[in-house]
C-alpha positions, 0 to 999 in steps of 0.5 A: 232761323230763316223766314219759315217757322220752326215745325217745333220750339221747345222754350225751357221745358222742366218737368220734375218727378218728385226729386228726379228732375227728368228735364232741365230748362230744355229748348229744341227747334225742329225745322219743317220737313227735316228728320231730327234725331234725339239721342241720349243715355237710357234716363236722359229724359228722351221720352219723358220730353216727347211725353210731354210734347204729346200731351202724356205729361205736363210740363212743370214750366216752359212753352211748346210752340207749333209752327210759331204759335204758342200751343197748349198740350194738355192730352194726347187729343190736343196733341193730334189736333195739333198734327202731331203723331206719335209711334211708341216703342210698346206699339198701342195696338188691339191684338184681335182687331184687324188693321182697319179697325186699330187704325180708325179706332179713336178717330170714329168722331168729330172732324175725321168723321168717316161716315162708313167703314169702306170710305176709311178703308179707301182712305187708309188705301190712299194713304198707304199707296201714297207712302208705300206702305203696303198693308191689308186692311183684314189682316188681323194685328196678332197674326202680322209681324212686328214690321208690319205692325209699326206700319200700321201705327204710322198709317194711325197717325197719318189718318189722323192727318199728322204733320209731326211724327214722333218714334220712339225707338223705332227699330227696337223690334225690327230686324235689320231688313225691316229697319231698312224699310222704316228708313225709306218710308221716313224718307218719303215721308220727309220729302212730302213734307212731314216733320219726323223726330226720331228717338234712337240709341243706335248710332248708325241710324242716326248717321244714316237717315237723319238731318240734324240731331240733339243729344241729351245727358241727364236731364240736360239738352247737351248739343245739337249738330248737323248730321254731316258735320258730326261721327258715331264716336263724336255723338257717343262721348257727347251722349256719355260724357266720355270716350266710348268703345263703339267695338267688342274687345275680346281676346280669342275665346280658349274653348275647354270641354263641351257644356251644351250639346243639343241633338235633334231638338222638335217643338210642335206648338199647339196648332201643330205647327213644328217650330224647331225641326230638329236642331242640333248644336255644341257649346263649350265652356269658354266660348260664345255661340251666336244665333243669327236669324230673323226674328220668328225662326225658332230662336225664342222656341230654342231659348225658352226649351233650354230655359225650361220654360217650353217642352220638346222632344230630342235630348239636351245633356249639359256637362254631360247630363241629359236634362229633362225635356217634358216631366216633371224637372222639366221647369225653370228651377230644375234648370237653374239647379243645373248651373242654367242661367236664362236672360229672356228675350222680353225683359218686361214679360218674362224678366221681371214682375214690373209691379215689384221692387227690384230687390224682390225681382233680383232673386226673382226665379232663385227665391228657393235658394237657401241663402235667401231664407231664414227658415220659414221667411225670407231674409229681406234685409239680406236681399236688399243689401245683395241688391244694392251691390249688384246694382252698384257693380252693373251700374243701374241707375237709379241705385235704389232698391226699393224701386218698382221695376216699372220706374227704371228705364228699359236699359236699366231693366236689362241691367237688374236681369244681367245681374241676378243671373250673371252673378249666379256663376252658371255653366251656362248662360242663355241669352235673348236680344241682351241689348234691345232697347238699350243706350250705347253707354250700356251696350258697352258695358253689357257685352263686356259682362258677356265677354267677362263671363266668357273669359272666366271659363262660361258657356253662352248662347246668344240669340240677337237679331242685331248682326252688329252684335252677333259678328262682335261678340260670338266666337261661332255663328249659327243662322237659323232659318224656319226651325232649323240651322241653316250653317255656321260660320266663324266671325272672321270668315264670313260677312253680313251679306253671306249671313243674311243669305242664310237668314233668308233660307238661301245657302250656296246651293239655292234656296232651303 
C-alpha cells in the first residue's frame, strides 16, 4: 500500500435488496490522485456500491475508510462533508435555475456559506478557470447542452470542496468531442491531486483515461488491474465471464424494395424555429441506414415525425403508400398499424412507463391488438406468459415479469423495449441510441438483434451519436447537421475524421 493511505478503502461491503444480493463482500482500494475505473455489466452492482459510498444506501455490513480513517456515511451530506462528490448518469439539476443557482443550491449554510451571491460567483469563476471548465454562471440550465450541464455537476462538487469525485456513466449523453473534453478535465483534476472514480461500460474510455480498473460481475469484485497491463478483450471477458466479440459481425446487405421514402420533410417548433429543413432519404428492405450527427441537429425530430409523435410537412411513404403527417392519422398507433416499430432515444421518458410492471410495458403502444384482449378485458395471463418468453429470448435480468420497469437496470430496460418492438416483426424499425448506457455484453446482443432483423429483410433507420456504432452497424451512413443531411457515405469508403467534419457542417467545399 505504501506510506500514503488510500483515498478510499472499502472492506467487506455487502448489500441486499430483498432476495437480490447487489454487493457481496466487496473490498476495494483507490489510490489518491488517480483515476480508477469500475466496469461491469448492467446489474453487476457498480452503482449500488457507489451509492453506498455516497450515502444513498447503507451497507448491510462492511467498513468505509477515507484517507485511512474509518468513516460513517449515513447520507449524502456526510459524504460531502467527507470530501466526496458524485455526478450521476441522470443529472440532478433544476432546469429553470441558472448555473450559479444550481451550484450554490444546498450549500447556502454551514461551513460553505458564501455571504453574498457575488462571492459565490467569484468562487465559482475561480474554480472554473482553474480546471478549464468554461461556463456562463448566468446561463439557464434548460438552455445549455448536456456537455455543459455535466460541467455544472462537476463544478457543484468542486464548489463543495470535494477531493474525491465519482462519475456514473459520464459519457452516456455526450458526443465524442464532448467526451474528449470531459477526459481532459478529469486528467487536469487528477494532476491537481483529486481522486476520480469512473463508472463506465465503454472499454475504450477505460483504456484511454484510467490508471487502474476494477471489474465487477454479479455483485462481486472479480479483478483489479493496472490499465496499462490489460486490454479491452481481457476486460470484456472478465466482465461477462466469456469471450466477447467487440465488433459487429454481419454479412454484406442484400437491399430490396424501398420501404421508407422521405421527401422534403420539414418541422417548425413552437418557437417558430425550423428543426428539419427539407430532409429527403430512402431506406430499403434488408439494409440499415445510419444517421450520424451531434445530438440536437434534427435526428430526434426525424424519429419523432416518423414515429407519429410530432407533426411535419413534406411527404413520407411506407411501402409505396403515403402516411399522414398532420391529420388525425398521424399518431403512433397509425404508424404501428402501417408496420413501423419505434425504439425511442429516451427509454425512460418515451419507451417505458417506469411505475408499470414489465408485462404491462411489453404491450405499451400495442394494447389495442386483438391478440391481447378477451372481449372487453385484457388477457393479462396471456400477456404475462408472452412477456416471460420475450424476457428469456432477450436475456432480460432478472426475468421477472411482475417487476416494475424502474427496478431494472438501464440495459435491461432497453432490452424490454427492443423485445416489444422487434418481435412485432415490423417492416421498418426506427431505433434511436440503441445502446446508450448499456454494458458491453448487452451491446453485443442488441447489435446482433438489429442485424438479424436486417437479414430477415426488414428496413432499419438507426440514429446514434456513437460513431463506432454507426460505422459498425450501418450499410449506408447519412450525416445530419442543423436540420439538414450533409452527405451520405458508405462505411467502407469513409472514416471518423470525414464523418466528424460533416457532423460539424463542413463539406469538401467548406462550411455549410
